PyMOL commands that place a pseudoatom at each C-alpha (Angstrom):
pseudoatom trace, name=CA, resn=UNK, resi=1, chain=A, elem=C, hetatm=0, pos=[-172.887, -104.780, 170.651]
pseudoatom trace, name=CA, resn=UNK, resi=2, chain=A, elem=C, hetatm=0, pos=[-175.127, -107.085, 168.682]
pseudoatom trace, name=CA, resn=UNK, resi=3, chain=A, elem=C, hetatm=0, pos=[-175.449, -110.535, 170.248]
pseudoatom trace, name=CA, resn=UNK, resi=4, chain=A, elem=C, hetatm=0, pos=[-175.188, -112.318, 166.884]
pseudoatom trace, name=CA, resn=UNK, resi=5, chain=A, elem=C, hetatm=0, pos=[-171.778, -110.926, 165.911]
pseudoatom trace, name=CA, resn=UNK, resi=6, chain=A, elem=C, hetatm=0, pos=[-168.906, -111.011, 168.340]
pseudoatom trace, name=CA, resn=UNK, resi=7, chain=A, elem=C, hetatm=0, pos=[-166.531, -108.115, 168.812]
pseudoatom trace, name=CA, resn=UNK, resi=8, chain=A, elem=C, hetatm=0, pos=[-163.741, -110.483, 167.782]
pseudoatom trace, name=CA, resn=UNK, resi=9, chain=A, elem=C, hetatm=0, pos=[-165.418, -111.192, 164.406]
pseudoatom trace, name=CA, resn=UNK, resi=10, chain=A, elem=C, hetatm=0, pos=[-165.845, -107.487, 163.715]
pseudoatom trace, name=CA, resn=UNK, resi=11, chain=A, elem=C, hetatm=0, pos=[-162.304, -106.643, 164.738]
pseudoatom trace, name=CA, resn=UNK, resi=12, chain=A, elem=C, hetatm=0, pos=[-160.865, -109.397, 162.555]
pseudoatom trace, name=CA, resn=UNK, resi=13, chain=A, elem=C, hetatm=0, pos=[-162.839, -108.169, 159.515]
pseudoatom trace, name=CA, resn=UNK, resi=14, chain=A, elem=C, hetatm=0, pos=[-161.984, -104.493, 160.072]
pseudoatom trace, name=CA, resn=UNK, resi=15, chain=A, elem=C, hetatm=0, pos=[-158.258, -105.181, 160.529]
pseudoatom trace, name=CA, resn=UNK, resi=16, chain=A, elem=C, hetatm=0, pos=[-158.257, -107.286, 157.350]
pseudoatom trace, name=CA, resn=UNK, resi=17, chain=A, elem=C, hetatm=0, pos=[-159.843, -104.438, 155.364]
pseudoatom trace, name=CA, resn=UNK, resi=18, chain=A, elem=C, hetatm=0, pos=[-157.475, -101.817, 156.829]
pseudoatom trace, name=CA, resn=UNK, resi=19, chain=A, elem=C, hetatm=0, pos=[-154.421, -104.014, 156.186]
pseudoatom trace, name=CA, resn=UNK, resi=20, chain=A, elem=C, hetatm=0, pos=[-155.460, -104.563, 152.570]
pseudoatom trace, name=CA, resn=UNK, resi=21, chain=A, elem=C, hetatm=0, pos=[-156.093, -100.828, 152.050]
pseudoatom trace, name=CA, resn=UNK, resi=22, chain=A, elem=C, hetatm=0, pos=[-152.712, -99.975, 153.572]
pseudoatom trace, name=CA, resn=UNK, resi=23, chain=A, elem=C, hetatm=0, pos=[-150.882, -102.403, 151.276]
pseudoatom trace, name=CA, resn=UNK, resi=24, chain=A, elem=C, hetatm=0, pos=[-152.526, -100.904, 148.173]
pseudoatom trace, name=CA, resn=UNK, resi=25, chain=A, elem=C, hetatm=0, pos=[-152.663, -97.186, 148.820]
pseudoatom trace, name=CA, resn=UNK, resi=26, chain=A, elem=C, hetatm=0, pos=[-155.047, -95.285, 146.550]
pseudoatom trace, name=CA, resn=UNK, resi=27, chain=A, elem=C, hetatm=0, pos=[-155.055, -91.646, 145.496]
pseudoatom trace, name=CA, resn=UNK, resi=28, chain=A, elem=C, hetatm=0, pos=[-158.347, -91.210, 147.349]
pseudoatom trace, name=CA, resn=UNK, resi=29, chain=A, elem=C, hetatm=0, pos=[-159.703, -92.251, 150.739]
pseudoatom trace, name=CA, resn=UNK, resi=30, chain=A, elem=C, hetatm=0, pos=[-161.619, -95.516, 150.412]
pseudoatom trace, name=CA, resn=UNK, resi=31, chain=A, elem=C, hetatm=0, pos=[-165.036, -95.686, 152.028]
pseudoatom trace, name=CA, resn=UNK, resi=32, chain=A, elem=C, hetatm=0, pos=[-166.035, -98.750, 154.034]
pseudoatom trace, name=CA, resn=UNK, resi=33, chain=A, elem=C, hetatm=0, pos=[-169.570, -99.935, 153.396]
pseudoatom trace, name=CA, resn=UNK, resi=34, chain=A, elem=C, hetatm=0, pos=[-171.793, -102.465, 155.104]
pseudoatom trace, name=CA, resn=UNK, resi=35, chain=A, elem=C, hetatm=0, pos=[-173.675, -104.627, 152.598]
pseudoatom trace, name=CA, resn=UNK, resi=36, chain=A, elem=C, hetatm=0, pos=[-176.840, -106.367, 153.765]
pseudoatom trace, name=CA, resn=UNK, resi=37, chain=A, elem=C, hetatm=0, pos=[-178.725, -109.270, 152.257]
pseudoatom trace, name=CA, resn=UNK, resi=38, chain=A, elem=C, hetatm=0, pos=[-182.262, -109.768, 153.585]
pseudoatom trace, name=CA, resn=UNK, resi=39, chain=A, elem=C, hetatm=0, pos=[-184.506, -112.838, 153.650]
pseudoatom trace, name=CA, resn=UNK, resi=40, chain=A, elem=C, hetatm=0, pos=[-188.150, -113.640, 154.464]
pseudoatom trace, name=CA, resn=UNK, resi=41, chain=A, elem=C, hetatm=0, pos=[-189.175, -110.234, 153.108]
pseudoatom trace, name=CA, resn=UNK, resi=42, chain=A, elem=C, hetatm=0, pos=[-191.510, -109.485, 150.234]
pseudoatom trace, name=CA, resn=UNK, resi=43, chain=A, elem=C, hetatm=0, pos=[-190.994, -105.864, 149.099]
pseudoatom trace, name=CA, resn=UNK, resi=44, chain=A, elem=C, hetatm=0, pos=[-194.327, -106.022, 147.254]
pseudoatom trace, name=CA, resn=UNK, resi=45, chain=A, elem=C, hetatm=0, pos=[-196.377, -107.135, 150.269]
pseudoatom trace, name=CA, resn=UNK, resi=46, chain=A, elem=C, hetatm=0, pos=[-194.427, -106.242, 153.388]
pseudoatom trace, name=CA, resn=UNK, resi=47, chain=A, elem=C, hetatm=0, pos=[-194.234, -102.694, 154.661]
pseudoatom trace, name=CA, resn=UNK, resi=48, chain=A, elem=C, hetatm=0, pos=[-191.075, -101.046, 153.357]
pseudoatom trace, name=CA, resn=UNK, resi=49, chain=A, elem=C, hetatm=0, pos=[-188.953, -99.622, 156.139]
pseudoatom trace, name=CA, resn=UNK, resi=50, chain=A, elem=C, hetatm=0, pos=[-186.808, -96.518, 156.200]
pseudoatom trace, name=CA, resn=UNK, resi=51, chain=A, elem=C, hetatm=0, pos=[-184.618, -95.214, 159.001]
pseudoatom trace, name=CA, resn=UNK, resi=52, chain=A, elem=C, hetatm=0, pos=[-181.827, -92.684, 159.496]
pseudoatom trace, name=CA, resn=UNK, resi=53, chain=A, elem=C, hetatm=0, pos=[-179.081, -93.064, 162.089]
pseudoatom trace, name=CA, resn=UNK, resi=54, chain=A, elem=C, hetatm=0, pos=[-176.490, -90.489, 163.142]
pseudoatom trace, name=CA, resn=UNK, resi=55, chain=A, elem=C, hetatm=0, pos=[-173.151, -92.242, 163.695]
pseudoatom trace, name=CA, resn=UNK, resi=56, chain=A, elem=C, hetatm=0, pos=[-170.680, -91.047, 166.357]
pseudoatom trace, name=CA, resn=UNK, resi=57, chain=A, elem=C, hetatm=0, pos=[-167.877, -90.821, 163.776]
pseudoatom trace, name=CA, resn=UNK, resi=58, chain=A, elem=C, hetatm=0, pos=[-168.343, -89.191, 160.354]
pseudoatom trace, name=CA, resn=UNK, resi=59, chain=A, elem=C, hetatm=0, pos=[-168.066, -92.025, 157.794]
pseudoatom trace, name=CA, resn=UNK, resi=60, chain=A, elem=C, hetatm=0, pos=[-167.195, -89.885, 154.750]
pseudoatom trace, name=CA, resn=UNK, resi=61, chain=A, elem=C, hetatm=0, pos=[-165.384, -86.602, 155.370]
pseudoatom trace, name=CA, resn=UNK, resi=62, chain=A, elem=C, hetatm=0, pos=[-165.738, -85.468, 151.761]
pseudoatom trace, name=CA, resn=UNK, resi=63, chain=A, elem=C, hetatm=0, pos=[-169.544, -85.308, 151.785]
pseudoatom trace, name=CA, resn=UNK, resi=64, chain=A, elem=C, hetatm=0, pos=[-170.521, -81.941, 150.333]
pseudoatom trace, name=CA, resn=UNK, resi=65, chain=A, elem=C, hetatm=0, pos=[-173.189, -79.791, 151.938]
pseudoatom trace, name=CA, resn=UNK, resi=66, chain=A, elem=C, hetatm=0, pos=[-174.685, -76.558, 150.596]
pseudoatom trace, name=CA, resn=UNK, resi=67, chain=A, elem=C, hetatm=0, pos=[-176.600, -73.976, 152.619]
pseudoatom trace, name=CA, resn=UNK, resi=68, chain=A, elem=C, hetatm=0, pos=[-179.707, -72.450, 151.062]
pseudoatom trace, name=CA, resn=UNK, resi=69, chain=A, elem=C, hetatm=0, pos=[-179.954, -69.595, 153.472]
pseudoatom trace, name=CA, resn=UNK, resi=70, chain=A, elem=C, hetatm=0, pos=[-181.145, -66.224, 154.576]
pseudoatom trace, name=CA, resn=UNK, resi=71, chain=A, elem=C, hetatm=0, pos=[-178.632, -63.421, 155.206]
pseudoatom trace, name=CA, resn=UNK, resi=72, chain=A, elem=C, hetatm=0, pos=[-177.703, -64.705, 158.702]
pseudoatom trace, name=CA, resn=UNK, resi=73, chain=A, elem=C, hetatm=0, pos=[-177.065, -68.297, 157.606]
pseudoatom trace, name=CA, resn=UNK, resi=74, chain=A, elem=C, hetatm=0, pos=[-175.177, -67.163, 154.503]
pseudoatom trace, name=CA, resn=UNK, resi=75, chain=A, elem=C, hetatm=0, pos=[-172.789, -65.160, 156.707]
pseudoatom trace, name=CA, resn=UNK, resi=76, chain=A, elem=C, hetatm=0, pos=[-172.316, -68.200, 158.960]
pseudoatom trace, name=CA, resn=UNK, resi=77, chain=A, elem=C, hetatm=0, pos=[-171.761, -70.437, 155.921]
pseudoatom trace, name=CA, resn=UNK, resi=78, chain=A, elem=C, hetatm=0, pos=[-169.156, -68.041, 154.568]
pseudoatom trace, name=CA, resn=UNK, resi=79, chain=A, elem=C, hetatm=0, pos=[-167.328, -67.985, 157.922]
pseudoatom trace, name=CA, resn=UNK, resi=80, chain=A, elem=C, hetatm=0, pos=[-167.359, -71.793, 158.035]
pseudoatom trace, name=CA, resn=UNK, resi=81, chain=A, elem=C, hetatm=0, pos=[-166.163, -71.977, 154.385]
pseudoatom trace, name=CA, resn=UNK, resi=82, chain=A, elem=C, hetatm=0, pos=[-169.352, -73.727, 153.291]
pseudoatom trace, name=CA, resn=UNK, resi=83, chain=A, elem=C, hetatm=0, pos=[-171.075, -73.119, 149.953]
pseudoatom trace, name=CA, resn=UNK, resi=84, chain=A, elem=C, hetatm=0, pos=[-174.106, -70.887, 150.445]
pseudoatom trace, name=CA, resn=UNK, resi=85, chain=A, elem=C, hetatm=0, pos=[-176.904, -69.760, 148.129]
pseudoatom trace, name=CA, resn=UNK, resi=86, chain=A, elem=C, hetatm=0, pos=[-179.595, -67.150, 148.762]
pseudoatom trace, name=CA, resn=UNK, resi=87, chain=A, elem=C, hetatm=0, pos=[-183.027, -66.981, 147.128]
pseudoatom trace, name=CA, resn=UNK, resi=88, chain=A, elem=C, hetatm=0, pos=[-181.708, -64.566, 144.508]
pseudoatom trace, name=CA, resn=UNK, resi=89, chain=A, elem=C, hetatm=0, pos=[-178.994, -67.090, 143.545]
pseudoatom trace, name=CA, resn=UNK, resi=90, chain=A, elem=C, hetatm=0, pos=[-181.596, -69.843, 143.185]
pseudoatom trace, name=CA, resn=UNK, resi=91, chain=A, elem=C, hetatm=0, pos=[-183.862, -67.653, 141.056]
pseudoatom trace, name=CA, resn=UNK, resi=92, chain=A, elem=C, hetatm=0, pos=[-181.023, -67.370, 138.516]
pseudoatom trace, name=CA, resn=UNK, resi=93, chain=A, elem=C, hetatm=0, pos=[-181.510, -71.092, 137.705]
pseudoatom trace, name=CA, resn=UNK, resi=94, chain=A, elem=C, hetatm=0, pos=[-184.809, -69.972, 136.160]
pseudoatom trace, name=CA, resn=UNK, resi=95, chain=A, elem=C, hetatm=0, pos=[-186.397, -73.407, 136.894]
pseudoatom trace, name=CA, resn=UNK, resi=96, chain=A, elem=C, hetatm=0, pos=[-184.233, -75.004, 134.177]
pseudoatom trace, name=CA, resn=UNK, resi=97, chain=A, elem=C, hetatm=0, pos=[-184.323, -78.738, 134.881]
pseudoatom trace, name=CA, resn=UNK, resi=98, chain=A, elem=C, hetatm=0, pos=[-180.855, -79.578, 133.534]
pseudoatom trace, name=CA, resn=UNK, resi=99, chain=A, elem=C, hetatm=0, pos=[-179.163, -76.832, 135.556]
pseudoatom trace, name=CA, resn=UNK, resi=100, chain=A, elem=C, hetatm=0, pos=[-181.020, -77.781, 138.743]
pseudoatom trace, name=CA, resn=UNK, resi=101, chain=A, elem=C, hetatm=0, pos=[-180.185, -81.468, 138.205]
pseudoatom trace, name=CA, resn=UNK, resi=102, chain=A, elem=C, hetatm=0, pos=[-176.501, -80.584, 137.823]
pseudoatom trace, name=CA, resn=UNK, resi=103, chain=A, elem=C, hetatm=0, pos=[-176.739, -78.427, 140.957]
pseudoatom trace, name=CA, resn=UNK, resi=104, chain=A, elem=C, hetatm=0, pos=[-178.289, -81.278, 142.962]
pseudoatom trace, name=CA, resn=UNK, resi=105, chain=A, elem=C, hetatm=0, pos=[-175.532, -83.671, 141.869]
pseudoatom trace, name=CA, resn=UNK, resi=106, chain=A, elem=C, hetatm=0, pos=[-172.839, -81.291, 143.073]
pseudoatom trace, name=CA, resn=UNK, resi=107, chain=A, elem=C, hetatm=0, pos=[-173.850, -81.824, 146.725]
pseudoatom trace, name=CA, resn=UNK, resi=108, chain=A, elem=C, hetatm=0, pos=[-174.701, -84.763, 148.939]
pseudoatom trace, name=CA, resn=UNK, resi=109, chain=A, elem=C, hetatm=0, pos=[-177.007, -82.740, 151.190]
pseudoatom trace, name=CA, resn=UNK, resi=110, chain=A, elem=C, hetatm=0, pos=[-178.715, -79.381, 151.406]
pseudoatom trace, name=CA, resn=UNK, resi=111, chain=A, elem=C, hetatm=0, pos=[-179.657, -77.356, 154.461]
pseudoatom trace, name=CA, resn=UNK, resi=112, chain=A, elem=C, hetatm=0, pos=[-182.199, -74.545, 154.249]
pseudoatom trace, name=CA, resn=UNK, resi=113, chain=A, elem=C, hetatm=0, pos=[-183.077, -71.707, 156.621]
pseudoatom trace, name=CA, resn=UNK, resi=114, chain=A, elem=C, hetatm=0, pos=[-186.519, -72.036, 158.183]
pseudoatom trace, name=CA, resn=UNK, resi=115, chain=A, elem=C, hetatm=0, pos=[-187.413, -68.605, 156.789]
pseudoatom trace, name=CA, resn=UNK, resi=116, chain=A, elem=C, hetatm=0, pos=[-186.924, -69.659, 153.138]
pseudoatom trace, name=CA, resn=UNK, resi=117, chain=A, elem=C, hetatm=0, pos=[-187.494, -73.433, 152.998]
pseudoatom trace, name=CA, resn=UNK, resi=118, chain=A, elem=C, hetatm=0, pos=[-191.124, -73.075, 151.891]
pseudoatom trace, name=CA, resn=UNK, resi=119, chain=A, elem=C, hetatm=0, pos=[-190.092, -70.889, 148.948]
pseudoatom trace, name=CA, resn=UNK, resi=120, chain=A, elem=C, hetatm=0, pos=[-187.654, -73.453, 147.527]
pseudoatom trace, name=CA, resn=UNK, resi=121, chain=A, elem=C, hetatm=0, pos=[-190.170, -75.697, 145.645]
pseudoatom trace, name=CA, resn=UNK, resi=122, chain=A, elem=C, hetatm=0, pos=[-191.716, -72.575, 144.079]
pseudoatom trace, name=CA, resn=UNK, resi=123, chain=A, elem=C, hetatm=0, pos=[-188.313, -71.290, 142.912]
pseudoatom trace, name=CA, resn=UNK, resi=124, chain=A, elem=C, hetatm=0, pos=[-186.578, -74.549, 141.952]
pseudoatom trace, name=CA, resn=UNK, resi=125, chain=A, elem=C, hetatm=0, pos=[-189.538, -76.787, 141.131]
pseudoatom trace, name=CA, resn=UNK, resi=126, chain=A, elem=C, hetatm=0, pos=[-189.457, -80.485, 142.130]
pseudoatom trace, name=CA, resn=UNK, resi=127, chain=A, elem=C, hetatm=0, pos=[-185.803, -81.075, 141.089]
pseudoatom trace, name=CA, resn=UNK, resi=128, chain=A, elem=C, hetatm=0, pos=[-184.219, -81.482, 144.547]
pseudoatom trace, name=CA, resn=UNK, resi=129, chain=A, elem=C, hetatm=0, pos=[-187.123, -83.595, 145.762]
pseudoatom trace, name=CA, resn=UNK, resi=130, chain=A, elem=C, hetatm=0, pos=[-186.844, -85.932, 142.755]
pseudoatom trace, name=CA, resn=UNK, resi=131, chain=A, elem=C, hetatm=0, pos=[-183.137, -86.342, 143.471]
pseudoatom trace, name=CA, resn=UNK, resi=132, chain=A, elem=C, hetatm=0, pos=[-183.979, -87.293, 147.070]
pseudoatom trace, name=CA, resn=UNK, resi=133, chain=A, elem=C, hetatm=0, pos=[-182.152, -84.211, 148.291]
pseudoatom trace, name=CA, resn=UNK, resi=134, chain=A, elem=C, hetatm=0, pos=[-184.866, -81.878, 149.511]
pseudoatom trace, name=CA, resn=UNK, resi=135, chain=A, elem=C, hetatm=0, pos=[-183.182, -79.534, 152.037]
pseudoatom trace, name=CA, resn=UNK, resi=136, chain=A, elem=C, hetatm=0, pos=[-183.184, -80.290, 155.735]
pseudoatom trace, name=CA, resn=UNK, resi=137, chain=A, elem=C, hetatm=0, pos=[-184.328, -77.518, 158.016]
pseudoatom trace, name=CA, resn=UNK, resi=138, chain=A, elem=C, hetatm=0, pos=[-181.882, -75.412, 160.031]
pseudoatom trace, name=CA, resn=UNK, resi=139, chain=A, elem=C, hetatm=0, pos=[-182.943, -72.708, 162.497]
pseudoatom trace, name=CA, resn=UNK, resi=140, chain=A, elem=C, hetatm=0, pos=[-181.034, -69.772, 163.960]
pseudoatom trace, name=CA, resn=UNK, resi=141, chain=A, elem=C, hetatm=0, pos=[-181.052, -71.395, 167.401]
pseudoatom trace, name=CA, resn=UNK, resi=142, chain=A, elem=C, hetatm=0, pos=[-178.911, -74.256, 166.028]
pseudoatom trace, name=CA, resn=UNK, resi=143, chain=A, elem=C, hetatm=0, pos=[-175.167, -74.228, 165.516]
pseudoatom trace, name=CA, resn=UNK, resi=144, chain=A, elem=C, hetatm=0, pos=[-174.749, -74.424, 161.720]
pseudoatom trace, name=CA, resn=UNK, resi=145, chain=A, elem=C, hetatm=0, pos=[-171.426, -76.297, 161.725]
pseudoatom trace, name=CA, resn=UNK, resi=146, chain=A, elem=C, hetatm=0, pos=[-172.712, -78.753, 164.333]
pseudoatom trace, name=CA, resn=UNK, resi=147, chain=A, elem=C, hetatm=0, pos=[-175.792, -79.386, 162.185]
pseudoatom trace, name=CA, resn=UNK, resi=148, chain=A, elem=C, hetatm=0, pos=[-173.607, -79.955, 159.114]
pseudoatom trace, name=CA, resn=UNK, resi=149, chain=A, elem=C, hetatm=0, pos=[-171.460, -82.488, 160.982]
pseudoatom trace, name=CA, resn=UNK, resi=150, chain=A, elem=C, hetatm=0, pos=[-174.567, -84.302, 162.237]
pseudoatom trace, name=CA, resn=UNK, resi=151, chain=A, elem=C, hetatm=0, pos=[-175.835, -84.577, 158.672]
pseudoatom trace, name=CA, resn=UNK, resi=152, chain=A, elem=C, hetatm=0, pos=[-172.446, -85.812, 157.473]
pseudoatom trace, name=CA, resn=UNK, resi=153, chain=A, elem=C, hetatm=0, pos=[-172.716, -88.528, 160.154]
pseudoatom trace, name=CA, resn=UNK, resi=154, chain=A, elem=C, hetatm=0, pos=[-176.143, -89.692, 158.995]
pseudoatom trace, name=CA, resn=UNK, resi=155, chain=A, elem=C, hetatm=0, pos=[-176.676, -93.015, 157.243]
pseudoatom trace, name=CA, resn=UNK, resi=156, chain=A, elem=C, hetatm=0, pos=[-179.964, -94.262, 155.860]
pseudoatom trace, name=CA, resn=UNK, resi=157, chain=A, elem=C, hetatm=0, pos=[-181.377, -97.772, 155.539]
pseudoatom trace, name=CA, resn=UNK, resi=158, chain=A, elem=C, hetatm=0, pos=[-184.313, -98.030, 153.173]
pseudoatom trace, name=CA, resn=UNK, resi=159, chain=A, elem=C, hetatm=0, pos=[-186.002, -101.084, 151.698]
pseudoatom trace, name=CA, resn=UNK, resi=160, chain=A, elem=C, hetatm=0, pos=[-186.929, -100.553, 148.058]
pseudoatom trace, name=CA, resn=UNK, resi=161, chain=A, elem=C, hetatm=0, pos=[-187.632, -103.205, 145.430]
pseudoatom trace, name=CA, resn=UNK, resi=162, chain=A, elem=C, hetatm=0, pos=[-184.658, -105.490, 146.086]
pseudoatom trace, name=CA, resn=UNK, resi=163, chain=A, elem=C, hetatm=0, pos=[-183.472, -107.373, 149.174]
pseudoatom trace, name=CA, resn=UNK, resi=164, chain=A, elem=C, hetatm=0, pos=[-180.006, -105.821, 149.158]
pseudoatom trace, name=CA, resn=UNK, resi=165, chain=A, elem=C, hetatm=0, pos=[-179.034, -102.718, 151.134]
pseudoatom trace, name=CA, resn=UNK, resi=166, chain=A, elem=C, hetatm=0, pos=[-175.848, -100.798, 151.698]
pseudoatom trace, name=CA, resn=UNK, resi=167, chain=A, elem=C, hetatm=0, pos=[-174.595, -97.900, 153.777]
pseudoatom trace, name=CA, resn=UNK, resi=168, chain=A, elem=C, hetatm=0, pos=[-171.263, -96.162, 154.362]
pseudoatom trace, name=CA, resn=UNK, resi=169, chain=A, elem=C, hetatm=0, pos=[-170.048, -96.824, 157.901]
pseudoatom trace, name=CA, resn=UNK, resi=170, chain=A, elem=C, hetatm=0, pos=[-166.507, -95.443, 157.776]
pseudoatom trace, name=CA, resn=UNK, resi=171, chain=A, elem=C, hetatm=0, pos=[-163.330, -95.009, 155.787]
pseudoatom trace, name=CA, resn=UNK, resi=172, chain=A, elem=C, hetatm=0, pos=[-159.850, -96.515, 155.747]
pseudoatom trace, name=CA, resn=UNK, resi=173, chain=A, elem=C, hetatm=0, pos=[-158.282, -93.514, 157.526]
pseudoatom trace, name=CA, resn=UNK, resi=174, chain=A, elem=C, hetatm=0, pos=[-160.306, -94.249, 160.674]
pseudoatom trace, name=CA, resn=UNK, resi=175, chain=A, elem=C, hetatm=0, pos=[-158.880, -96.451, 163.408]
pseudoatom trace, name=CA, resn=UNK, resi=176, chain=A, elem=C, hetatm=0, pos=[-160.381, -99.877, 164.089]
pseudoatom trace, name=CA, resn=UNK, resi=177, chain=A, elem=C, hetatm=0, pos=[-162.026, -98.775, 167.345]
pseudoatom trace, name=CA, resn=UNK, resi=178, chain=A, elem=C, hetatm=0, pos=[-164.035, -96.007, 165.682]
pseudoatom trace, name=CA, resn=UNK, resi=179, chain=A, elem=C, hetatm=0, pos=[-164.964, -98.274, 162.792]
pseudoatom trace, name=CA, resn=UNK, resi=180, chain=A, elem=C, hetatm=0, pos=[-166.180, -101.067, 165.070]
pseudoatom trace, name=CA, resn=UNK, resi=181, chain=A, elem=C, hetatm=0, pos=[-168.234, -98.565, 167.072]
pseudoatom trace, name=CA, resn=UNK, resi=182, chain=A, elem=C, hetatm=0, pos=[-169.902, -97.232, 163.899]
pseudoatom trace, name=CA, resn=UNK, resi=183, chain=A, elem=C, hetatm=0, pos=[-170.500, -100.715, 162.465]
pseudoatom trace, name=CA, resn=UNK, resi=184, chain=A, elem=C, hetatm=0, pos=[-171.988, -102.086, 165.704]
pseudoatom trace, name=CA, resn=UNK, resi=185, chain=A, elem=C, hetatm=0, pos=[-174.447, -99.200, 165.979]
pseudoatom trace, name=CA, resn=UNK, resi=186, chain=A, elem=C, hetatm=0, pos=[-175.378, -99.472, 162.289]
pseudoatom trace, name=CA, resn=UNK, resi=187, chain=A, elem=C, hetatm=0, pos=[-176.088, -103.214, 162.566]
pseudoatom trace, name=CA, resn=UNK, resi=188, chain=A, elem=C, hetatm=0, pos=[-178.152, -102.882, 165.732]
pseudoatom trace, name=CA, resn=UNK, resi=189, chain=A, elem=C, hetatm=0, pos=[-180.149, -100.028, 164.219]
pseudoatom trace, name=CA, resn=UNK, resi=190, chain=A, elem=C, hetatm=0, pos=[-180.805, -101.976, 161.019]
pseudoatom trace, name=CA, resn=UNK, resi=191, chain=A, elem=C, hetatm=0, pos=[-181.945, -105.052, 162.951]
pseudoatom trace, name=CA, resn=UNK, resi=192, chain=A, elem=C, hetatm=0, pos=[-184.352, -102.885, 164.969]
pseudoatom trace, name=CA, resn=UNK, resi=193, chain=A, elem=C, hetatm=0, pos=[-186.021, -101.774, 161.695]
pseudoatom trace, name=CA, resn=UNK, resi=194, chain=A, elem=C, hetatm=0, pos=[-186.720, -105.333, 160.523]
pseudoatom trace, name=CA, resn=UNK, resi=195, chain=A, elem=C, hetatm=0, pos=[-190.051, -106.988, 161.331]
pseudoatom trace, name=CA, resn=UNK, resi=196, chain=A, elem=C, hetatm=0, pos=[-188.420, -110.230, 162.545]
pseudoatom trace, name=CA, resn=UNK, resi=197, chain=A, elem=C, hetatm=0, pos=[-185.069, -108.681, 163.533]
pseudoatom trace, name=CA, resn=UNK, resi=198, chain=A, elem=C, hetatm=0, pos=[-182.192, -111.143, 163.014]
pseudoatom trace, name=CA, resn=UNK, resi=199, chain=A, elem=C, hetatm=0, pos=[-184.465, -113.681, 161.303]
pseudoatom trace, name=CA, resn=UNK, resi=200, chain=A, elem=C, hetatm=0, pos=[-184.596, -111.282, 158.337]
pseudoatom trace, name=CA, resn=UNK, resi=201, chain=A, elem=C, hetatm=0, pos=[-180.802, -111.066, 157.968]
pseudoatom trace, name=CA, resn=UNK, resi=202, chain=A, elem=C, hetatm=0, pos=[-179.419, -113.389, 155.312]
pseudoatom trace, name=CA, resn=UNK, resi=203, chain=A, elem=C, hetatm=0, pos=[-175.887, -112.008, 155.159]
pseudoatom trace, name=CA, resn=UNK, resi=204, chain=A, elem=C, hetatm=0, pos=[-173.697, -109.084, 156.250]
pseudoatom trace, name=CA, resn=UNK, resi=205, chain=A, elem=C, hetatm=0, pos=[-170.493, -108.055, 154.516]
pseudoatom trace, name=CA, resn=UNK, resi=206, chain=A, elem=C, hetatm=0, pos=[-168.011, -105.233, 154.997]
pseudoatom trace, name=CA, resn=UNK, resi=207, chain=A, elem=C, hetatm=0, pos=[-166.260, -103.838, 151.940]
pseudoatom trace, name=CA, resn=UNK, resi=208, chain=A, elem=C, hetatm=0, pos=[-163.888, -100.981, 151.162]
pseudoatom trace, name=CA, resn=UNK, resi=209, chain=A, elem=C, hetatm=0, pos=[-164.330, -99.149, 147.829]
pseudoatom trace, name=CA, resn=UNK, resi=210, chain=A, elem=C, hetatm=0, pos=[-161.609, -101.126, 146.046]
pseudoatom trace, name=CA, resn=UNK, resi=211, chain=A, elem=C, hetatm=0, pos=[-161.356, -104.148, 148.334]
pseudoatom trace, name=CA, resn=UNK, resi=212, chain=A, elem=C, hetatm=0, pos=[-163.040, -107.540, 148.427]
pseudoatom trace, name=CA, resn=UNK, resi=213, chain=A, elem=C, hetatm=0, pos=[-166.133, -108.093, 150.596]
pseudoatom trace, name=CA, resn=UNK, resi=214, chain=A, elem=C, hetatm=0, pos=[-165.496, -109.645, 154.023]
pseudoatom trace, name=CA, resn=UNK, resi=215, chain=A, elem=C, hetatm=0, pos=[-168.390, -111.649, 155.431]
pseudoatom trace, name=CA, resn=UNK, resi=216, chain=A, elem=C, hetatm=0, pos=[-169.236, -111.011, 159.088]
pseudoatom trace, name=CA, resn=UNK, resi=217, chain=A, elem=C, hetatm=0, pos=[-172.573, -112.866, 159.221]
for i in range(1, 217): cmd.bond("trace and resi %d" % i, "trace and resi %d" % (i + 1))
show_as sticks, trace
zoom trace
C-alpha cells in the first residue's frame, strides 16, 4: 500500500462510489477510473513516460479481443468463443483504410500468432498501428485464454501533451477488497514511473462512469 494514502481513505472512497452506483442502477456496468493530475512536469522538456501494469483483477470484463491467427490459434480461438481472423480474412479488407479503421474500432486489443505477425503490416497497412492497436504476440507455448485474460487486466499510464492521466481500475460489480487491491497497485506503479515520485502528484480522484469524482489525494 502506498504510504501517502491510507487504506481507510481508499476504502471510504470505494464504498461511496459503490453505494452511489447501487442506488442508481444503470443498464450497463459502470467502470471505475483513476484520474491523475500531475505537477512539476513539462511535457515538452521532460522525458515522457509510458508503462503497462497487469492488475490482479480484470477491470473491464467487456473488453473485446480478436485473434489474428494461424490455423492452430484459430481453432483455439473458436473453442474459447473468441473472434478469430486468418491471413485470408485480412486480405479481404484489400488495404481499404475505412474498413480497417472500422475493424480496429470493433476491438480493444488484438493478438497475433508469431508465425503471421510480420505479415500483418504488409496486408493491412499502418491502420492498426495508427490506432495504437498493433497486435501483441502470442506463441503456441502460451495458453491463449490465459494470455487474453492478462491483456484484459492490463492498464497503461502514458504522459502525452497534457498533465492529466486516467486508467480503468475496476467496475461497480467488483467487491471493495478487489477494487482497493487494484487501485493500490495502480497508484504505486504510477508513482514509480514519475521522476520525483509523489512530488509529481497534484491530485488523485476515483470516478465511476456516471458518478461524481471522489478525491483520494
